[in-house]
N, C-alpha and C positions, 0 to 999 in steps of 0.2 A: 471293914475299917482297917484291919491289919494289912490287907492287900494294898489299900490306898496309901497307907503309911510307908509300906515297903517300896511302892512305885515312886512316891515322892522322894524318898531317900536315894533310890537308884538314880532318878533324874538329877538330883543335886550332886551326886557323885560324878555323873557323866559331865555335867556342866563344869564342875571343878577341874576335871581332867582337861576339858576343852580349853578352859581359861589358862591352863598351865602350858599350853603349847608355846614354843618360842620359834623364832626365825631359824631356818636351816638353809644350807646352800641350795638344796633342791627347791625349797619354797621361794627363795629369792629369785631363782631363774624360771619361775612360773609366772611372775608378776608381769602384767601388761605395761608397756612403756608408751606413755602418752606424748604425742607431739601435736601441738596446736597449729593448724594450718591457716586459720584466719576467720574472719566474720563473713557470713554469706552476703551475696549481692543485695538482698532485701533487708539486711541489717538485723534479721530476726534470730539468727542461729550462729552458733560457733561450730566450725567444722574442724574435726581433729582425726588423727590417726592413732590406732593402738597396735603396736608390734608386740607379739607374744612369742618368746623363744620356745623352741621345741628341742629338748635335749636328745630325744630319741631320733629326730630327723636331722639334728645338728644344723638347724636353720631357724629363722623367724618367719612368722606369717603376719601380714598386716591387714587390718580392716579399717574402713572409714566410717565415721559417725557424724551425726548432726545433733546438737542439743540447743534448746532455746537459750538466748542470752539472759533471760529472766529466771532460768532454772526449769527443771522438768525432766522428762524421760528422754534418753538418747535413742536415736533411730539410726540403724545401720544403712549406709548408702553405698551404692556400687561404684559411683564415680563422682569426682568433685568438680568436673569440668563445667557442669551446668549451674552449680550453686556458688562457686567461688569466682571472683573476678580474676582474670589472668593478667598479672602485671607485665607479662612479656608481649602482650598485644598493645600496639600503640594506642594512645588515647582516642585518636580518630578512627581506630578500627581497621586501618588499611594494611598495616604491617605487623609482623611478629619477629621478635628477636630471640635468638637461641645460641647455643655454643656447641662446637664440635672440636675434636682433636684432629690436628693436621700434621702430616709428616713433612718436615722441611729439611732438617739436617741429616747428613750421612753419619751413621754411627757404626753399623754392623759391617763386618768384613765384606759381605756380599753387596753392600751399598757401594763400596769402592771397587770391588772386583767381582762383577756379576758372574763371571765364569766359575767362581769358587763359591757356588751357592750353598754348599754343605759346610762351609767354614762356620765356626762358632767363636766369634771374637768381636769385641767392642773397642772402638778407637776414640779417644777423647783428647781434645786440645786445651781443655780448661776444666775448672770445677763445675759444680752442679751436675756431675755425672750420675748422681743418684740423689733422691730426695724422699725423706720420711721412710717409705717402704718400697719404693719403685725406682728402677734404673731408668735413666734418661735414654730413650731410644730415638731421639731426634724428633719427637712429636710435641706439639704445643697446643694448648687450649686457645681457640680463637672464637671471637664473637661474630655471628652472622645475622643478617636480617633478610627477609623476603616478603613478598606480598602475601597477605593473609587469605590465600586461596589454594585449593588443591593443585599440586603439580608445579607451584611456583619455584623458581630457581633461587638459591641463596647467594648472598654477596658477603664475602669475607672482608670485614672492615679492618683487619690486621694483616691483610694479604702479604705473604712472604716474610713477615716479621717473626723473629725467633724469640717471642715473648709470650707469656701466658696471661690470658684473661678468659675465664676465671683463674684466680691465683691458685697455684698448687702449693700444698697438697689438699687443702680443705675448702677452697673457694667453690661457690655455686652460683646460681643465677642472681643472688643478692649482689654480685659484683658488677651487674649492669642494669641500667634503667632507661626508660624513655624520658625525654624532656616533655613538659606539659603540652607543648605545641606540636608534638609528634615529628618535629623536624630534625631532632638529634638523638643520638644514643650516647649515654655516658657510661664509661666502664673503668674499672680499677685495673691497673697494670704496673708491674715493675719492669720498666723498659731497660733492663740490663741483662747481659748474657754471660754465661761461663763463670769465670772466677769473680767478676764484678757482681754478678747476681748473688753469689754465695756469701759475699761480705757486706751486703747492703739490705736495709729495710725500706728503701726509698720507693714506695709505691706512690702513684699519682692517680688523679681522676682525669681522664681524657674525655673530650667531647667531639664526637664524629658527626659532621653535618651530612645528611643524606643527599642534599641537592648538590653541594659543591664537592662532596667526597673529600673534604679536608678535615684534619684533626687538630684541636688545640689542647694544650695542657692547662687545666683549670687550677692546678695546685702547684705550679712550677716552683714557687719560692720556698716550699717546705721540703725538708730533707728526710723526714721520717715517714712513718706510715700515714697514708690518707686512704680511708676505707669507708664503707657503709654509706654510699651516696643516697640521698633522698631529697625530695622537694617539699617545701612548705606549702600550705594551702594557697598561698599567694604566688607560688612559683619560684621561691628562693632556694638555690642549691644549698644543701646542708650535708655535713659529713663528720666523721670522727677523725681526729688528727693527733699524731704523736710528732714531736718536734725533732728529735735527735736520730740521725742515721745510725743504724746498727744496734739500737736499743729497743728490743721488742716489747719490753714491759714499761716503757715510758708512760707518763701521764697521758691519758686519752681524753681529749677535749671535744666539745661540740662547736663546730664552726658553721656560721651562716654567711653566705655571700649575698650582701644586700646593698643595692645601689652602688656597685663598684668597690665596696669595702668588704673585707673578710672579718666578721665579728666573732670573737671567741667568747661564747656565753659562759664558760666555766673556768676561765683563766684564773680567777681569784679564789676558786673553790679548791680545798685541799683534798682532792680525791680523783678517781679515775672512772671513766664510764664504760659500761658493758654494751648497752644498746639503747636506742632512743626512738621516740615517735612524737610527731607534732599533734597538738590538740586540733580539733576540727576547725576552731575559729582562728587558728594561727597565732594566738596570743601567748602560748606556752609550749615548751618542749618537755615531755615527760621522759625520764630515763631511769635505767636500772644501774646501780653501783654497789660495790661492797662497802659495808660499814660495820665496824665492831663485830666481826665474826659472822655477819649475815650479809644478804643482799636485799636491798630495799628499793622501793619506788620513790623517785624524787621528781620535782618539777623546777624548771627555771623559766622565768618570764622573758619575753622577747621585746625589748624596747625600741628596736629599730635604731634610728639615729637620734632619738630624743635623749634628753638628759635624765630620764627615769633610770634609777639604779637597777642593775641586774641582781636578782636575788634567787639563790638556790634554797629550796625548801624540801625537807624530808617529809614524804607523805605517809608511808607505812612504817610500822615498827613492830618487832616481835622476833622470837627465836625461830625464824624460818627464812627461806630464800625466795624472793621474787626472782624468777629466772628470765622470762621474756614478756614483753608487752604484746598482746595479740591484737587489741583494737579497743574502740570505745562504743558504748551504747548508752545514750543519754548521759546521766550523771555517773555512769559506771565505767571503769576501765577493766578490761578482761586481761588476765595475766595467767602465767603458769607459776606454780608454787611447789616447793619441796621442803622437807626438813629431814633430819638425820634418821627419823623413824618411818618416813613415808616417801614413796616415789612420786614423780611428777603428776599433778592433777591440775585442772583448769579451775580458776576462781574468778569471781567478780568482786570488785571493790567499789563501794559507793563513796565517791569523793566528797559528797556533802554530809552523809550520815556517818562517815568513817567506819563503815561496817563491811565485813567480809561475808561472801556467800560462796560455798563450794558448789561448782556446777557438775563436774564429773566425779564419779566414785568408782573408777575402774577396778581398784584393788580392795575395796572396802570389805568384801566378804572374806578375803584372806586375812586382812589385818584384824578383823573382828574376832578371829579365832586365836590371835596371838597375844601373849603378854609381852609388851614392848619394853625397851630399855628406858632408863631415866637419864635425862641429859641435864647437866648442871654447868653453869658459868662459874669460873673461878678466876680471880685476878692475882697474879704472882708478881712479886717484886724481883726484877732481874738484877744481875750483878752490877749494872751501871745505873741502878736506881729507877728504872722505868716500870710502869705498870703494864703487864702483859696478860691478855686474855688467854685462858686455857680452858678448852672444852673437856669436861670429864663425863664419860659415858659409862653408866652403871648397869650391871646385868639385870634382866627382868627378875622380879621378886627379890630385889636387893635386900640383904640383911646386914646391917652395919656391925652386927656382933660377930660376923664371920670374916675370914681373911680370903682375899681373892688374888690370883695371879694378875699382874698388871702389865699392859703394853704401852710403851711410848710410841706414838705414831709420828713419823717424820714426813711432812708434806713435800710433794714434788714442786716442780716449777722452774727455778726456785721461787719465782714471784707469782705464785698462784695463791689466791686467798683461801683460807681454810674456813669455810662457811657451813651453812646448814644444807649442803647439797647431799644428794643420795647416789652413792656409787654402787655399781653392780659387781665390783671386785673388792675395793677397799671399803666395805660396808660396815660402819661403826655399830649399827644395830645388830648385825650378824655377829660381829666379834664379841659384843657384850653378851649376846644370847648363848654363846659357847662358854660363858662363865668367866670372861675377862673384863676387868676394868680397863677402859681405854683413856689415855691421856693425850690430848691433841692440842699442842700449843700454837698460838698465833705468833710464832717467832718472827724475828727480823726478816724482812723480805716478803711481807704479805700486804696486799692492798686492803684498805678499809681502816687503816690506823694513821693515815696521813702519808703524804708523798715521801717525806724523809725516812719514815720507818720502812717503807717499801724499798727504797733505794739503798738502804744500809748494807744489804747483802752483796751487792755487786763489788767484786774485787776482794771480798772478805768471807769467802765460802766457809772457811774453817775457823773463823774468829768469833765475834760476839754471838752469832747464831748458835754455835755449839754450847756456849754458856747458857743461852736461852733454853735449849733443850734440857740441859741438866738441871737448871733452876726449876723447870716445870715438874720433872719427874721426882726430884728431891722434895719439893714442896708437897706434892700429892702423896708421896710415900710416907709422910708423917702421919697420915690417917691410919687409924687402928685397923681399918678393913683392908689395907694393902699388905700383902705378903711380900715383905722386902726381899725375901730369899728367892722370889719367883718373879723377877722383872724381865720383860722382853723388850726388844726394840725392833720396829718394822718400818719399811718405807720403800718407795719406788722413785726412779729417776733421780732428782736431787735428793729425794728421801732415801734412795739407795746409796747415794754418795754419803749421806749423813750416817747411815748404818755402818758403812765401811770405815768412816772417819772415827765415829764414836767407839768402834771396836778396838781402836788403838789408844783411846784416852779415857775410857769409862771407869777405870779403877775398880773393876769387879762389881760394878752396880748390876750389870745385866747378866742373865743366865742363858739367853738365847737371842740370836739375831736373824732377821730375814731381809734380804735386799733384792729388789726386783729392778732389772734394767738400770742399775746404778753405775755412776762414774767411779771407777776404781783408780785409774791412773790419769791424772789431768794432762800429762804430756801426750800420751797416745790418744786420749780423747780429742785433743786439739788437732791431732794429725789424721783423724778418721771420721769425725762427725761431718754432717753435710751442710748445715746452716752455720757457716764459720762466723758470721756476724755475732751470733750468740756468745761463743767462747771468747771472741775478741773483746766483747764488752765485759762479760762477767768474770773472765780470768784476768782481765787487765792488759791483754796482749798475747804475743806469741812466746813460746818457750825459748826461742833463740835471742830474744831481746834481753841481753845480759845486763844492761843498765836500767832496765825497767823494774823498779823495786816491787811494784804491785804484782806484776806478772811473775817475777821470780819467787815471790812468796807463795803464789798459787801453785807453782810447779815444785816447790820444795816443802815448806812448812805445812801447807794446806793440801798436800798430795797424800791420799790414804796409803799409797805404796810405801811411803817412808816410815810408816808405823806398824807394818805387818809383824815386826819382831815382837811387838807387844800384844798381838792377838792371842787369846787363850780361851775363846768362847765358841761354842757350836754356832754354825752359820749355814742357813739355807740361801742359795743363790739362784735366782730365776732370770731367764733371758729369752727374748724373742729373736728368732733367726732373721726376721725381716725388719729389725729395728736398726735403722741407719742413723737415728738421732743419737742414741747411745749404743754403738755397735757391739757386736758379740764379743769382741776381744776384751772388753771391760770385764765381763763376767768370767771369761776364760782365765784371765790373769788372776782374778780374785780366787776362783775355785782352785786353780793350780797352787797358788800360794798357801791356801788353807790346807790342802791335801798334803803338800810337801812338808808343812809344819806339824803334821799329825793332828790337826784339829778336826773334830767331827764336823763334816760338811756334806752337803748334797747339792747337785746341780740339776735344776728343773728347766729343761730346754724345750721351747715351742718353735719348731722350725718354720711354721707358716704364720706366726703372729708377729706383729710389729711392736711398738712401744706399749701397746695394750694387749689384752686377751679378749677377743671378740667372738670366737666360735663357742657355742653353748657347751659342747662336750669338753673342749679345752678348758673352759671356765670352771667346769665341775672338777676336773683334775686339779686345777689351780687351788680351788677351795679345799679340796680334800687333803692335798699335800701340805697346804698352809697349816691347817689345824692338826694334821698328823704330826708335823714337825714340832709344833708347840707342845703337843701331848708327850712327845718323846723327850723333849729337852727342857720343858718348863713345868 
């Protein structure tokens, strides 16, 4: 009996220890990363990929799986070719469309002077000489098609054109589709080159006819982004559209080309769309959009040219993100879903019963061992009397009688919604698991709170948004569990700018700062970034426009370099060497200023990383240095 009691107590002790495990950087980078690929040809299974990082090998390994749409056990498959329909094969099966990079422009010294083949020089006559993390070497993405048989020769439908389709840097085969009759290929392209390319967002959807070899512009009247082409079940071209040239965060609407008219289904709806998919009967379009600090599934009816009112309806609700629509199975829509405590998994949502069913459980065994953070909604009144959502993430095993160091998280973008997404770098669950309360405000400039709220940040980088940040941290700091003497401020990109700016105006609120790839000098940022349209819009213009009041405010009052004399707080500065969006000079200037002013500071430099940190071992160094700095300074 004593032995049984001892064994029981021992097991209870072991279970208690297991239950006390929390997320660590090492655990985070062992999680499988799920990507839904589609529903199988027979409509019975969801096909997906799981990529698992290996820190030891410094790379990721991917495997493919199939799981029934009704739920059940996943089966590993070696290839997806036989189970998934290939969108790149024409509907009649005769042709296949694909893309390749084509060398067109001369750029290198040896292109101009073949006899000097050992020269190492690049020559440019316009902007777009580098983009995101890659130098322009005179190569362009082009769309090709060929007969769907072995050995067939490809035909370049953009032959000799110095334009990209798929779009760089992130476009893929979603940028081109077949027409339902197999007679045309439609593709997304910004047909501008050099400097004009760098200052514009005017992509269009072009239609190439295979028989006549002619191309027409299907969206010629629109000056902003036209992307994500798709056809309705009845063959009507549908796409996402932003109206204004140069504004990358404009309202994204669903447009349907129907009987010679372009119908904007979401014009009257006060929001912006991420992605969409038609219902099988062609009566509705389902879409994903940010709303109140989450991303949810919506539907909008398609009335055609009738007088039936267009109505947008929110379908799902909860503190999670619906990320992508995978497809439909009977009354169920298959989607991917995340929240701040859980990485992406695949779910089924019953549209009639309004019920969720989780299909994949890739990381369940890991999460079952962890005590996770608690996530709370909080609404804070801003200095201009608005109600602002603030996410508060509390440490596992939170004890309100204790005091915790607290981090203000500054979101990047600047017009990126702060929702229930799951990051493998800025991971709120991990931050909380290291003993920090995290304060993450949905400040001005975030989608999901109306178009006006989202647009308020443009031309006002250092204005109301900074008051929003301070309102959030000051409000949460009133709680007894917040150690007001141990407040930190962290962020990347625009969030890094926010850190640099707040370092000059925080009035000793914060004890430590961390800025990753942040904008430090708005003037040199305008002179070195690659997508000039972004700074043209958000800064209000160029620094030499002396009569432009909005621009001049950006380069003076809202420029962090003008307040370095007020810096007095330790700061960690992180920079990727291949980040051409926020180039290395920004972090160099900030680090040099901090060092010369005698402020405790550190530069963490990743020569091979871009605006993100993607390599597993680099990510581990990032995490370790991040928390090491906080332990030293907070």
